PDBQT receptor file of N, H, CA, C and O in Angstrom, charges set to zero:
ATOM      1  N   LEU A   1     118.587  79.849 121.311  1.00  0.00    +0.000 N 
ATOM      2  CA  LEU A   1     119.442  80.137 119.656  1.00  0.00    +0.000 C 
ATOM      3  C   LEU A   1     121.021  80.946 120.289  1.00  0.00    +0.000 C 
ATOM      4  O   LEU A   1     122.086  80.866 119.678  1.00  0.00    +0.000 OA
ATOM      5  N   THR A   2     120.851  81.653 121.541  1.00  0.00    +0.000 N 
ATOM      6  H   THR A   2     119.986  81.718 122.038  1.00  0.00    +0.000 HD
ATOM      7  CA  THR A   2     121.919  81.686 121.784  1.00  0.00    +0.000 C 
ATOM      8  C   THR A   2     123.517  80.484 122.638  1.00  0.00    +0.000 C 
ATOM      9  O   THR A   2     124.615  80.808 123.092  1.00  0.00    +0.000 OA
ATOM     10  N   ASP A   3     122.882  79.251 122.497  1.00  0.00    +0.000 N 
ATOM     11  H   ASP A   3     121.990  78.988 122.128  1.00  0.00    +0.000 HD
ATOM     12  CA  ASP A   3     123.367  77.734 122.730  1.00  0.00    +0.000 C 
ATOM     13  C   ASP A   3     123.719  77.787 121.287  1.00  0.00    +0.000 C 
ATOM     14  O   ASP A   3     124.831  78.300 121.165  1.00  0.00    +0.000 OA
ATOM     15  N   VAL A   4     123.252  77.489 120.279  1.00  0.00    +0.000 N 
ATOM     16  H   VAL A   4     122.349  77.072 120.378  1.00  0.00    +0.000 HD
ATOM     17  CA  VAL A   4     123.039  76.823 119.312  1.00  0.00    +0.000 C 
ATOM     18  C   VAL A   4     123.983  77.994 118.347  1.00  0.00    +0.000 C 
ATOM     19  O   VAL A   4     124.809  77.681 117.489  1.00  0.00    +0.000 OA
ATOM     20  N   TYR A   5     123.795  78.691 118.548  1.00  0.00    +0.000 N 
ATOM     21  H   TYR A   5     123.124  78.946 119.244  1.00  0.00    +0.000 HD
ATOM     22  CA  TYR A   5     124.615  80.129 117.619  1.00  0.00    +0.000 C 
ATOM     23  C   TYR A   5     125.901  79.922 117.939  1.00  0.00    +0.000 C 
ATOM     24  O   TYR A   5     126.665  79.402 117.126  1.00  0.00    +0.000 OA
ATOM     25  N   SER A   6     126.329  80.331 119.250  1.00  0.00    +0.000 N 
ATOM     26  H   SER A   6     125.708  80.753 119.910  1.00  0.00    +0.000 HD
ATOM     27  CA  SER A   6     127.621  80.470 119.816  1.00  0.00    +0.000 C 
ATOM     28  C   SER A   6     128.646  79.678 119.704  1.00  0.00    +0.000 C 
ATOM     29  O   SER A   6     129.864  79.855 119.663  1.00  0.00    +0.000 OA
ATOM     30  N   SER A   7     127.266  77.877 119.621  1.00  0.00    +0.000 N 
ATOM     31  H   SER A   7     126.277  77.734 119.655  1.00  0.00    +0.000 HD
ATOM     32  CA  SER A   7     128.417  76.480 120.379  1.00  0.00    +0.000 C 
ATOM     33  C   SER A   7     128.749  76.165 118.926  1.00  0.00    +0.000 C 
ATOM     34  O   SER A   7     129.698  75.381 118.938  1.00  0.00    +0.000 OA
ATOM     35  N   SER A   8     128.330  76.475 117.544  1.00  0.00    +0.000 N 
ATOM     36  H   SER A   8     127.560  77.112 117.535  1.00  0.00    +0.000 HD
ATOM     37  CA  SER A   8     128.350  76.332 116.341  1.00  0.00    +0.000 C 
ATOM     38  C   SER A   8     130.253  76.367 115.710  1.00  0.00    +0.000 C 
ATOM     39  O   SER A   8     130.889  77.345 116.102  1.00  0.00    +0.000 OA
ATOM     40  N   PRO A   9     130.793  75.642 115.071  1.00  0.00    +0.000 N 
ATOM     41  CA  PRO A   9     131.906  76.114 114.738  1.00  0.00    +0.000 C 
ATOM     42  C   PRO A   9     131.902  76.352 113.656  1.00  0.00    +0.000 C 
ATOM     43  O   PRO A   9     132.916  75.967 113.074  1.00  0.00    +0.000 OA
ATOM     44  N   ALA A  10     131.122  76.884 113.014  1.00  0.00    +0.000 N 
ATOM     45  H   ALA A  10     130.299  77.196 113.487  1.00  0.00    +0.000 HD
ATOM     46  CA  ALA A  10     130.742  77.779 111.728  1.00  0.00    +0.000 C 
ATOM     47  C   ALA A  10     130.600  79.281 111.813  1.00  0.00    +0.000 C 
ATOM     48  O   ALA A  10     131.055  80.121 111.037  1.00  0.00    +0.000 OA
ATOM     49  N   LEU A  11     129.847  79.464 112.956  1.00  0.00    +0.000 N 
ATOM     50  H   LEU A  11     129.477  78.782 113.586  1.00  0.00    +0.000 HD
ATOM     51  CA  LEU A  11     129.648  80.195 113.458  1.00  0.00    +0.000 C 
ATOM     52  C   LEU A  11     129.377  80.983 115.056  1.00  0.00    +0.000 C 
ATOM     53  O   LEU A  11     128.576  81.736 115.612  1.00  0.00    +0.000 OA
ATOM     54  N   GLY A  12     130.152  80.519 115.217  1.00  0.00    +0.000 N 
ATOM     55  H   GLY A  12     130.802  79.908 114.765  1.00  0.00    +0.000 HD
ATOM     56  CA  GLY A  12     130.405  81.064 117.006  1.00  0.00    +0.000 C 
ATOM     57  C   GLY A  12     131.177  82.339 117.236  1.00  0.00    +0.000 C 
ATOM     58  O   GLY A  12     130.955  83.375 117.863  1.00  0.00    +0.000 OA
ATOM     59  N   ARG A  13     132.261  81.836 116.426  1.00  0.00    +0.000 N 
ATOM     60  H   ARG A  13     132.441  80.995 115.916  1.00  0.00    +0.000 HD
ATOM     61  CA  ARG A  13     133.252  82.958 116.633  1.00  0.00    +0.000 C 
ATOM     62  C   ARG A  13     132.403  84.745 116.120  1.00  0.00    +0.000 C 
ATOM     63  O   ARG A  13     132.730  85.830 116.601  1.00  0.00    +0.000 OA
ATOM     64  N   TYR A  14     131.456  84.542 115.197  1.00  0.00    +0.000 N 
ATOM     65  H   TYR A  14     131.190  83.661 114.806  1.00  0.00    +0.000 HD
ATOM     66  CA  TYR A  14     131.329  85.447 115.032  1.00  0.00    +0.000 C 
ATOM     67  C   TYR A  14     129.710  85.775 115.496  1.00  0.00    +0.000 C 
ATOM     68  O   TYR A  14     129.308  86.921 115.293  1.00  0.00    +0.000 OA
ATOM     69  N   PHE A  15     129.199  85.229 115.835  1.00  0.00    +0.000 N 
ATOM     70  H   PHE A  15     129.526  84.299 116.000  1.00  0.00    +0.000 HD
ATOM     71  CA  PHE A  15     127.608  85.042 117.158  1.00  0.00    +0.000 C 
ATOM     72  C   PHE A  15     127.758  86.539 117.967  1.00  0.00    +0.000 C 
ATOM     73  O   PHE A  15     128.833  86.905 118.443  1.00  0.00    +0.000 OA
ATOM     74  N   ARG A  16     126.832  87.132 118.025  1.00  0.00    +0.000 N 
ATOM     75  H   ARG A  16     125.959  86.835 117.639  1.00  0.00    +0.000 HD
ATOM     76  CA  ARG A  16     127.043  88.155 119.189  1.00  0.00    +0.000 C 
ATOM     77  C   ARG A  16     125.333  88.384 120.368  1.00  0.00    +0.000 C 
ATOM     78  O   ARG A  16     125.178  88.702 121.547  1.00  0.00    +0.000 OA
ATOM     79  N   SER A  17     124.328  88.000 119.188  1.00  0.00    +0.000 N 
ATOM     80  H   SER A  17     124.454  87.742 118.230  1.00  0.00    +0.000 HD
ATOM     81  CA  SER A  17     122.805  87.993 120.263  1.00  0.00    +0.000 C 
ATOM     82  C   SER A  17     122.732  87.348 119.193  1.00  0.00    +0.000 C 
ATOM     83  O   SER A  17     123.340  87.031 118.171  1.00  0.00    +0.000 OA
ATOM     84  N   ALA A  18     121.394  87.215 119.990  1.00  0.00    +0.000 N 
ATOM     85  H   ALA A  18     120.900  87.473 120.820  1.00  0.00    +0.000 HD
ATOM     86  CA  ALA A  18     119.696  86.773 119.359  1.00  0.00    +0.000 C 
ATOM     87  C   ALA A  18     118.745  87.134 120.682  1.00  0.00    +0.000 C 
ATOM     88  O   ALA A  18     118.901  87.044 121.900  1.00  0.00    +0.000 OA
ATOM     89  N   ARG A  19     117.699  87.579 119.820  1.00  0.00    +0.000 N 
ATOM     90  H   ARG A  19     117.572  87.652 118.830  1.00  0.00    +0.000 HD
ATOM     91  CA  ARG A  19     116.321  88.434 120.388  1.00  0.00    +0.000 C 
ATOM     92  C   ARG A  19     115.196  87.942 119.552  1.00  0.00    +0.000 C 
ATOM     93  O   ARG A  19     115.060  87.931 118.329  1.00  0.00    +0.000 OA
ATOM     94  N   VAL A  20     114.099  87.370 120.920  1.00  0.00    +0.000 N 
ATOM     95  H   VAL A  20     114.210  87.379 121.914  1.00  0.00    +0.000 HD
ATOM     96  CA  VAL A  20     112.448  87.782 120.038  1.00  0.00    +0.000 C 
ATOM     97  C   VAL A  20     112.443  88.900 120.082  1.00  0.00    +0.000 C 
ATOM     98  O   VAL A  20     112.687  89.719 120.968  1.00  0.00    +0.000 OA
ATOM     99  N   LEU A  21     111.953  88.992 118.392  1.00  0.00    +0.000 N 
ATOM    100  H   LEU A  21     111.756  88.327 117.673  1.00  0.00    +0.000 HD
ATOM    101  CA  LEU A  21     111.497  89.856 118.218  1.00  0.00    +0.000 C 
ATOM    102  C   LEU A  21     109.388  90.490 118.207  1.00  0.00    +0.000 C 
ATOM    103  O   LEU A  21     108.736  91.533 118.250  1.00  0.00    +0.000 OA
ATOM    104  N   TYR A  22     109.185  89.071 118.125  1.00  0.00    +0.000 N 
ATOM    105  H   TYR A  22     109.715  88.223 118.089  1.00  0.00    +0.000 HD
ATOM    106  CA  TYR A  22     107.853  88.536 118.291  1.00  0.00    +0.000 C 
ATOM    107  C   TYR A  22     107.178  87.139 118.007  1.00  0.00    +0.000 C 
ATOM    108  O   TYR A  22     107.551  86.442 117.064  1.00  0.00    +0.000 OA
ATOM    109  N   SER A  23     105.885  86.658 119.103  1.00  0.00    +0.000 N 
ATOM    110  H   SER A  23     105.581  87.224 119.869  1.00  0.00    +0.000 HD
ATOM    111  CA  SER A  23     106.247  85.386 119.589  1.00  0.00    +0.000 C 
ATOM    112  C   SER A  23     103.895  85.646 119.740  1.00  0.00    +0.000 C 
ATOM    113  O   SER A  23     103.090  86.448 120.214  1.00  0.00    +0.000 OA
ATOM    114  N   SER A  24     103.905  83.911 118.709  1.00  0.00    +0.000 N 
ATOM    115  H   SER A  24     104.559  83.260 118.324  1.00  0.00    +0.000 HD
ATOM    116  CA  SER A  24     102.699  83.877 118.696  1.00  0.00    +0.000 C 
ATOM    117  C   SER A  24     102.527  82.729 119.803  1.00  0.00    +0.000 C 
ATOM    118  O   SER A  24     103.502  82.030 120.081  1.00  0.00    +0.000 OA
ATOM    119  N   ASN A  25     101.429  82.554 120.366  1.00  0.00    +0.000 N 
ATOM    120  H   ASN A  25     100.638  83.121 120.140  1.00  0.00    +0.000 HD
ATOM    121  CA  ASN A  25     101.593  80.996 120.938  1.00  0.00    +0.000 C 
ATOM    122  C   ASN A  25     100.131  80.573 120.099  1.00  0.00    +0.000 C 
ATOM    123  O   ASN A  25      99.919  79.361 120.147  1.00  0.00    +0.000 OA
ATOM    124  N   GLU A  26      99.313  81.200 119.504  1.00  0.00    +0.000 N 
ATOM    125  H   GLU A  26      99.484  82.185 119.465  1.00  0.00    +0.000 HD
ATOM    126  CA  GLU A  26      98.151  80.840 118.544  1.00  0.00    +0.000 C 
ATOM    127  C   GLU A  26      98.768  80.042 117.681  1.00  0.00    +0.000 C 
ATOM    128  O   GLU A  26      98.466  78.855 117.557  1.00  0.00    +0.000 OA
ATOM    129  N   ASN A  27      99.525  80.521 117.127  1.00  0.00    +0.000 N 
ATOM    130  H   ASN A  27      99.770  81.485 117.227  1.00  0.00    +0.000 HD
ATOM    131  CA  ASN A  27      99.934  79.433 115.762  1.00  0.00    +0.000 C 
ATOM    132  C   ASN A  27     101.364  79.296 115.566  1.00  0.00    +0.000 C 
ATOM    133  O   ASN A  27     101.716  79.115 114.400  1.00  0.00    +0.000 OA
ATOM    134  N   SER A  28     102.589  79.360 116.785  1.00  0.00    +0.000 N 
ATOM    135  H   SER A  28     102.303  79.507 117.732  1.00  0.00    +0.000 HD
ATOM    136  CA  SER A  28     103.795  79.022 117.672  1.00  0.00    +0.000 C 
ATOM    137  C   SER A  28     104.359  79.293 116.222  1.00  0.00    +0.000 C 
ATOM    138  O   SER A  28     104.744  78.398 115.470  1.00  0.00    +0.000 OA
ATOM    139  N   THR A  29     104.359  80.845 115.878  1.00  0.00    +0.000 N 
ATOM    140  H   THR A  29     104.047  81.572 116.489  1.00  0.00    +0.000 HD
ATOM    141  CA  THR A  29     105.153  81.454 115.365  1.00  0.00    +0.000 C 
ATOM    142  C   THR A  29     106.934  82.553 115.565  1.00  0.00    +0.000 C 
ATOM    143  O   THR A  29     107.445  82.821 114.477  1.00  0.00    +0.000 OA
ATOM    144  N   VAL A  30     107.418  82.882 116.355  1.00  0.00    +0.000 N 
ATOM    145  H   VAL A  30     107.003  82.664 117.239  1.00  0.00    +0.000 HD
ATOM    146  CA  VAL A  30     108.228  82.974 116.375  1.00  0.00    +0.000 C 
ATOM    147  C   VAL A  30     109.327  83.601 115.000  1.00  0.00    +0.000 C 
ATOM    148  O   VAL A  30     109.591  83.112 113.902  1.00  0.00    +0.000 OA
ATOM    149  N   PHE A  31     109.934  85.352 115.924  1.00  0.00    +0.000 N 
ATOM    150  H   PHE A  31     109.719  85.750 116.816  1.00  0.00    +0.000 HD
ATOM    151  CA  PHE A  31     109.965  86.358 114.689  1.00  0.00    +0.000 C 
ATOM    152  C   PHE A  31     111.663  86.482 115.652  1.00  0.00    +0.000 C 
ATOM    153  O   PHE A  31     111.477  86.773 116.834  1.00  0.00    +0.000 OA
ATOM    154  N   TYR A  32     112.925  86.328 115.324  1.00  0.00    +0.000 N 
ATOM    155  H   TYR A  32     113.076  86.092 114.364  1.00  0.00    +0.000 HD
ATOM    156  CA  TYR A  32     114.377  86.388 115.722  1.00  0.00    +0.000 C 
ATOM    157  C   TYR A  32     114.904  87.294 115.242  1.00  0.00    +0.000 C 
ATOM    158  O   TYR A  32     114.533  87.689 114.136  1.00  0.00    +0.000 OA
ATOM    159  N   GLN A  33     116.052  87.978 115.998  1.00  0.00    +0.000 N 
ATOM    160  H   GLN A  33     116.354  87.658 116.896  1.00  0.00    +0.000 HD
ATOM    161  CA  GLN A  33     116.591  88.827 115.538  1.00  0.00    +0.000 C 
ATOM    162  C   GLN A  33     118.480  88.539 115.745  1.00  0.00    +0.000 C 
ATOM    163  O   GLN A  33     119.213  89.259 116.422  1.00  0.00    +0.000 OA
ATOM    164  N   LEU A  34     118.692  87.941 115.362  1.00  0.00    +0.000 N 
ATOM    165  H   LEU A  34     118.096  87.355 114.811  1.00  0.00    +0.000 HD
ATOM    166  CA  LEU A  34     120.497  86.966 115.407  1.00  0.00    +0.000 C 
ATOM    167  C   LEU A  34     122.092  88.521 114.681  1.00  0.00    +0.000 C 
ATOM    168  O   LEU A  34     122.700  88.793 113.646  1.00  0.00    +0.000 OA
ATOM    169  N   GLU A  35     122.008  88.917 115.850  1.00  0.00    +0.000 N 
ATOM    170  H   GLU A  35     121.514  88.696 116.691  1.00  0.00    +0.000 HD
ATOM    171  CA  GLU A  35     123.061  89.397 115.577  1.00  0.00    +0.000 C 
ATOM    172  C   GLU A  35     125.124  88.581 115.577  1.00  0.00    +0.000 C 
ATOM    173  O   GLU A  35     125.786  87.813 116.276  1.00  0.00    +0.000 OA
ATOM    174  N   PHE A  36     125.337  89.529 114.150  1.00  0.00    +0.000 N 
ATOM    175  H   PHE A  36     124.799  90.152 113.582  1.00  0.00    +0.000 HD
ATOM    176  CA  PHE A  36     127.443  88.641 114.074  1.00  0.00    +0.000 C 
ATOM    177  C   PHE A  36     127.631  89.750 114.041  1.00  0.00    +0.000 C 
ATOM    178  O   PHE A  36     126.836  90.678 113.887  1.00  0.00    +0.000 OA
ATOM    179  N   SER A  37     128.982  89.740 114.222  1.00  0.00    +0.000 N 
ATOM    180  H   SER A  37     129.627  88.986 114.347  1.00  0.00    +0.000 HD
ATOM    181  CA  SER A  37     130.340  90.395 114.276  1.00  0.00    +0.000 C 
ATOM    182  C   SER A  37     131.098  89.701 112.538  1.00  0.00    +0.000 C 
ATOM    183  O   SER A  37     131.871  88.750 112.427  1.00  0.00    +0.000 OA
ATOM    184  N   VAL A  38     130.591  90.483 111.531  1.00  0.00    +0.000 N 
ATOM    185  H   VAL A  38     129.963  91.255 111.621  1.00  0.00    +0.000 HD
ATOM    186  CA  VAL A  38     131.493  89.759 110.368  1.00  0.00    +0.000 C 
ATOM    187  C   VAL A  38     133.018  90.276 110.113  1.00  0.00    +0.000 C 
ATOM    188  O   VAL A  38     133.054  91.505 110.163  1.00  0.00    +0.000 OA
ATOM    189  N   PRO A  39     134.016  89.810 109.911  1.00  0.00    +0.000 N 
ATOM    190  CA  PRO A  39     135.423  90.451 109.553  1.00  0.00    +0.000 C 
ATOM    191  C   PRO A  39     135.267  91.472 108.383  1.00  0.00    +0.000 C 
ATOM    192  O   PRO A  39     134.158  91.613 107.867  1.00  0.00    +0.000 OA
ATOM    193  N   PRO A  40     136.431  92.249 107.911  1.00  0.00    +0.000 N 
ATOM    194  CA  PRO A  40     136.066  93.159 106.566  1.00  0.00    +0.000 C 
ATOM    195  C   PRO A  40     136.402  92.759 105.960  1.00  0.00    +0.000 C 
ATOM    196  O   PRO A  40     137.533  92.276 106.012  1.00  0.00    +0.000 OA
ATOM    197  N   SER A  41     135.265  92.671 104.509  1.00  0.00    +0.000 N 
ATOM    198  H   SER A  41     134.346  93.064 104.467  1.00  0.00    +0.000 HD
ATOM    199  CA  SER A  41     135.859  91.726 103.420  1.00  0.00    +0.000 C 
ATOM    200  C   SER A  41     136.407  90.863 103.313  1.00  0.00    +0.000 C 
ATOM    201  O   SER A  41     137.608  90.833 103.582  1.00  0.00    +0.000 OA
ATOM    202  N   THR A  42     135.638  89.669 102.814  1.00  0.00    +0.000 N 
ATOM    203  H   THR A  42     134.662  89.693 102.596  1.00  0.00    +0.000 HD
ATOM    204  CA  THR A  42     136.726  88.385 102.609  1.00  0.00    +0.000 C 
ATOM    205  C   THR A  42     136.145  88.052 101.340  1.00  0.00    +0.000 C 
ATOM    206  O   THR A  42     134.918  88.079 101.438  1.00  0.00    +0.000 OA
ATOM    207  N   GLU A  43     136.419  87.839 100.530  1.00  0.00    +0.000 N 
ATOM    208  H   GLU A  43     137.416  87.817 100.450  1.00  0.00    +0.000 HD
ATOM    209  CA  GLU A  43     136.503  87.270  99.491  1.00  0.00    +0.000 C 
ATOM    210  C   GLU A  43     134.961  85.909  99.991  1.00  0.00    +0.000 C 
ATOM    211  O   GLU A  43     135.074  84.999 100.812  1.00  0.00    +0.000 OA
ATOM    212  N   GLY A  44     134.004  86.168  99.363  1.00  0.00    +0.000 N 
ATOM    213  H   GLY A  44     133.912  86.907  98.696  1.00  0.00    +0.000 HD
ATOM    214  CA  GLY A  44     132.638  84.778  99.656  1.00  0.00    +0.000 C 
ATOM    215  C   GLY A  44     131.852  84.815 100.681  1.00  0.00    +0.000 C 
ATOM    216  O   GLY A  44     130.708  84.367 100.760  1.00  0.00    +0.000 OA
ATOM    217  N   PHE A  45     132.724  85.573 101.800  1.00  0.00    +0.000 N 
ATOM    218  H   PHE A  45     133.654  85.937 101.735  1.00  0.00    +0.000 HD
ATOM    219  CA  PHE A  45     132.271  85.561 103.735  1.00  0.00    +0.000 C 
ATOM    220  C   PHE A  45     130.843  85.881 103.477  1.00  0.00    +0.000 C 
ATOM    221  O   PHE A  45     130.203  84.830 103.451  1.00  0.00    +0.000 OA
ATOM    222  N   MET A  46     130.082  86.942 103.273  1.00  0.00    +0.000 N 
ATOM    223  H   MET A  46     130.602  87.796 103.294  1.00  0.00    +0.000 HD
ATOM    224  CA  MET A  46     129.202  87.545 103.359  1.00  0.00    +0.000 C 
ATOM    225  C   MET A  46     128.067  86.128 102.343  1.00  0.00    +0.000 C 
ATOM    226  O   MET A  46     127.109  85.507 102.805  1.00  0.00    +0.000 OA
ATOM    227  N   GLU A  47     128.614  86.032 101.045  1.00  0.00    +0.000 N 
ATOM    228  H   GLU A  47     129.392  86.536 100.671  1.00  0.00    +0.000 HD
ATOM    229  CA  GLU A  47     127.483  85.254 100.299  1.00  0.00    +0.000 C 
ATOM    230  C   GLU A  47     127.282  84.010 100.888  1.00  0.00    +0.000 C 
ATOM    231  O   GLU A  47     126.220  83.399 101.006  1.00  0.00    +0.000 OA
ATOM    232  N   ASN A  48     129.081  83.497 101.467  1.00  0.00    +0.000 N 
ATOM    233  H   ASN A  48     129.944  83.993 101.372  1.00  0.00    +0.000 HD
ATOM    234  CA  ASN A  48     128.317  81.961 101.461  1.00  0.00    +0.000 C 
ATOM    235  C   ASN A  48     128.353  81.460 103.045  1.00  0.00    +0.000 C 
ATOM    236  O   ASN A  48     127.521  80.581 103.268  1.00  0.00    +0.000 OA
ATOM    237  N   THR A  49     129.128  81.837 104.141  1.00  0.00    +0.000 N 
ATOM    238  H   THR A  49     129.804  82.551 103.960  1.00  0.00    +0.000 HD
ATOM    239  CA  THR A  49     129.086  81.854 105.914  1.00  0.00    +0.000 C 
ATOM    240  C   THR A  49     127.955  82.820 106.019  1.00  0.00    +0.000 C 
ATOM    241  O   THR A  49     127.238  82.535 106.978  1.00  0.00    +0.000 OA
ATOM    242  N   MET A  50     127.506  83.997 105.273  1.00  0.00    +0.000 N 
ATOM    243  H   MET A  50     128.089  84.228 104.494  1.00  0.00    +0.000 HD
ATOM    244  CA  MET A  50     126.652  84.209 106.796  1.00  0.00    +0.000 C 
ATOM    245  C   MET A  50     124.840  84.524 105.391  1.00  0.00    +0.000 C 
ATOM    246  O   MET A  50     123.864  85.274 105.422  1.00  0.00    +0.000 OA
ATOM    247  N   ASN A  51     125.244  83.655 104.618  1.00  0.00    +0.000 N 
ATOM    248  H   ASN A  51     126.037  83.045 104.592  1.00  0.00    +0.000 HD
ATOM    249  CA  ASN A  51     124.039  83.155 103.727  1.00  0.00    +0.000 C 
ATOM    250  C   ASN A  51     122.765  82.729 104.460  1.00  0.00    +0.000 C 
ATOM    251  O   ASN A  51     122.883  81.724 105.161  1.00  0.00    +0.000 OA
ATOM    252  N   PRO A  52     121.692  83.262 104.423  1.00  0.00    +0.000 N 
ATOM    253  CA  PRO A  52     120.416  82.931 105.622  1.00  0.00    +0.000 C 
ATOM    254  C   PRO A  52     120.349  81.876 105.281  1.00  0.00    +0.000 C 
ATOM    255  O   PRO A  52     120.770  81.175 106.202  1.00  0.00    +0.000 OA
ATOM    256  N   ASP A  53     119.916  81.004 104.065  1.00  0.00    +0.000 N 
ATOM    257  H   ASP A  53     119.574  81.574 103.317  1.00  0.00    +0.000 HD
ATOM    258  CA  ASP A  53     120.356  79.555 104.175  1.00  0.00    +0.000 C 
ATOM    259  C   ASP A  53     121.008  78.668 105.127  1.00  0.00    +0.000 C 
ATOM    260  O   ASP A  53     120.555  77.591 105.517  1.00  0.00    +0.000 OA
ATOM    261  N   PHE A  54     122.381  79.342 105.556  1.00  0.00    +0.000 N 
ATOM    262  H   PHE A  54     122.749  80.216 105.239  1.00  0.00    +0.000 HD
ATOM    263  CA  PHE A  54     123.574  78.700 105.459  1.00  0.00    +0.000 C 
ATOM    264  C   PHE A  54     123.360  78.575 106.969  1.00  0.00    +0.000 C 
ATOM    265  O   PHE A  54     123.606  77.511 107.537  1.00  0.00    +0.000 OA
ATOM    266  N   ILE A  55     122.764  79.977 107.828  1.00  0.00    +0.000 N 
ATOM    267  H   ILE A  55     122.564  80.841 107.367  1.00  0.00    +0.000 HD
ATOM    268  CA  ILE A  55     122.364  79.980 108.989  1.00  0.00    +0.000 C 
ATOM    269  C   ILE A  55     121.439  79.435 109.742  1.00  0.00    +0.000 C 
ATOM    270  O   ILE A  55     121.637  78.947 110.854  1.00  0.00    +0.000 OA
ATOM    271  N   ARG A  56     120.387  79.498 109.159  1.00  0.00    +0.000 N 
ATOM    272  H   ARG A  56     120.225  79.894 108.255  1.00  0.00    +0.000 HD
ATOM    273  CA  ARG A  56     119.072  78.176 109.107  1.00  0.00    +0.000 C 
ATOM    274  C   ARG A  56     119.178  77.485 110.009  1.00  0.00    +0.000 C 
ATOM    275  O   ARG A  56     118.849  77.303 111.180  1.00  0.00    +0.000 OA
ATOM    276  N   ASN A  57     120.165  76.829 108.554  1.00  0.00    +0.000 N 
ATOM    277  H   ASN A  57     120.433  76.977 107.602  1.00  0.00    +0.000 HD
ATOM    278  CA  ASN A  57     120.732  75.248 108.430  1.00  0.00    +0.000 C 
ATOM    279  C   ASN A  57     121.123  74.921 109.912  1.00  0.00    +0.000 C 
ATOM    280  O   ASN A  57     120.800  73.864 110.454  1.00  0.00    +0.000 OA
ATOM    281  N   VAL A  58     121.834  75.898 110.517  1.00  0.00    +0.000 N 
ATOM    282  H   VAL A  58     122.097  76.757 110.077  1.00  0.00    +0.000 HD
ATOM    283  CA  VAL A  58     122.925  75.628 111.493  1.00  0.00    +0.000 C 
ATOM    284  C   VAL A  58     121.462  74.801 112.868  1.00  0.00    +0.000 C 
ATOM    285  O   VAL A  58     121.491  73.787 113.567  1.00  0.00    +0.000 OA
ATOM    286  N   LEU A  59     120.594  75.702 112.703  1.00  0.00    +0.000 N 
ATOM    287  H   LEU A  59     120.571  76.526 112.136  1.00  0.00    +0.000 HD
ATOM    288  CA  LEU A  59     119.234  75.195 113.541  1.00  0.00    +0.000 C 
ATOM    289  C   LEU A  59     118.957  74.101 113.365  1.00  0.00    +0.000 C 
ATOM    290  O   LEU A  59     118.983  73.248 114.251  1.00  0.00    +0.000 OA
ATOM    291  N   ARG A  60     118.603  73.880 112.065  1.00  0.00    +0.000 N 
ATOM    292  H   ARG A  60     118.582  74.573 111.345  1.00  0.00    +0.000 HD
ATOM    293  CA  ARG A  60     117.795  72.742 111.642  1.00  0.00    +0.000 C 
ATOM    294  C   ARG A  60     119.250  71.618 112.122  1.00  0.00    +0.000 C 
ATOM    295  O   ARG A  60     118.908  70.712 112.882  1.00  0.00    +0.000 OA
ATOM    296  N   GLN A  61     120.210  71.628 111.877  1.00  0.00    +0.000 N 
ATOM    297  H   GLN A  61     120.488  72.364 111.260  1.00  0.00    +0.000 HD
ATOM    298  CA  GLN A  61     121.080  70.334 112.325  1.00  0.00    +0.000 C 
ATOM    299  C   GLN A  61     120.752  70.426 114.192  1.00  0.00    +0.000 C 
ATOM    300  O   GLN A  61     120.075  69.613 114.821  1.00  0.00    +0.000 OA
ATOM    301  N   ASN A  62     121.370  71.497 114.687  1.00  0.00    +0.000 N 
ATOM    302  H   ASN A  62     121.920  72.157 114.176  1.00  0.00    +0.000 HD
ATOM    303  CA  ASN A  62     121.170  70.967 115.782  1.00  0.00    +0.000 C 
ATOM    304  C   ASN A  62     119.750  70.595 116.410  1.00  0.00    +0.000 C 
ATOM    305  O   ASN A  62     119.797  69.936 117.449  1.00  0.00    +0.000 OA
ATOM    306  N   ILE A  63     118.290  70.990 115.828  1.00  0.00    +0.000 N 
ATOM    307  H   ILE A  63     118.252  71.525 114.984  1.00  0.00    +0.000 HD
ATOM    308  CA  ILE A  63     117.112  70.259 115.805  1.00  0.00    +0.000 C 
ATOM    309  C   ILE A  63     117.126  68.973 115.261  1.00  0.00    +0.000 C 
ATOM    310  O   ILE A  63     116.419  68.160 115.856  1.00  0.00    +0.000 OA
ATOM    311  N   TYR A  64     117.609  68.662 114.502  1.00  0.00    +0.000 N 
ATOM    312  H   TYR A  64     118.183  69.323 114.018  1.00  0.00    +0.000 HD
ATOM    313  CA  TYR A  64     117.554  66.997 114.428  1.00  0.00    +0.000 C 
ATOM    314  C   TYR A  64     118.641  66.299 115.000  1.00  0.00    +0.000 C 
ATOM    315  O   TYR A  64     118.366  65.101 115.074  1.00  0.00    +0.000 OA
ATOM    316  N   ASP A  65     120.208  66.672 115.607  1.00  0.00    +0.000 N 
ATOM    317  H   ASP A  65     120.431  67.645 115.547  1.00  0.00    +0.000 HD
ATOM    318  CA  ASP A  65     120.973  66.555 116.634  1.00  0.00    +0.000 C 
ATOM    319  C   ASP A  65     120.002  65.610 117.964  1.00  0.00    +0.000 C 
ATOM    320  O   ASP A  65     119.879  64.485 118.448  1.00  0.00    +0.000 OA
ATOM    321  N   GLU A  66     119.571  66.786 118.052  1.00  0.00    +0.000 N 
ATOM    322  H   GLU A  66     119.671  67.700 117.659  1.00  0.00    +0.000 HD
ATOM    323  CA  GLU A  66     118.193  66.333 119.427  1.00  0.00    +0.000 C 
ATOM    324  C   GLU A  66     117.750  66.034 119.170  1.00  0.00    +0.000 C 
ATOM    325  O   GLU A  66     116.909  66.756 119.706  1.00  0.00    +0.000 OA
ATOM    326  N   ASP A  67     116.750  64.891 118.220  1.00  0.00    +0.000 N 
ATOM    327  H   ASP A  67     117.434  64.305 117.784  1.00  0.00    +0.000 HD
ATOM    328  CA  ASP A  67     115.802  64.188 118.206  1.00  0.00    +0.000 C 
ATOM    329  C   ASP A  67     117.075  63.012 117.483  1.00  0.00    +0.000 C 
ATOM    330  O   ASP A  67     116.749  61.869 117.163  1.00  0.00    +0.000 OA
TER     331      ASP A  67
């Protein structure tokens, strides 16, 4: 995750860290925490760039690109 987000053109400059909070081999589930440093209030920044769907899609795109 660190490589994915730190090298992202959209999120790389804001990304600070990633850590696993919980992992289960039983059902292949991983919960992780991402930390970003965001600029002072910029109109639309939190709603668009820091949108959970957008952040999730950066990871999804990386997975698709590897296939």
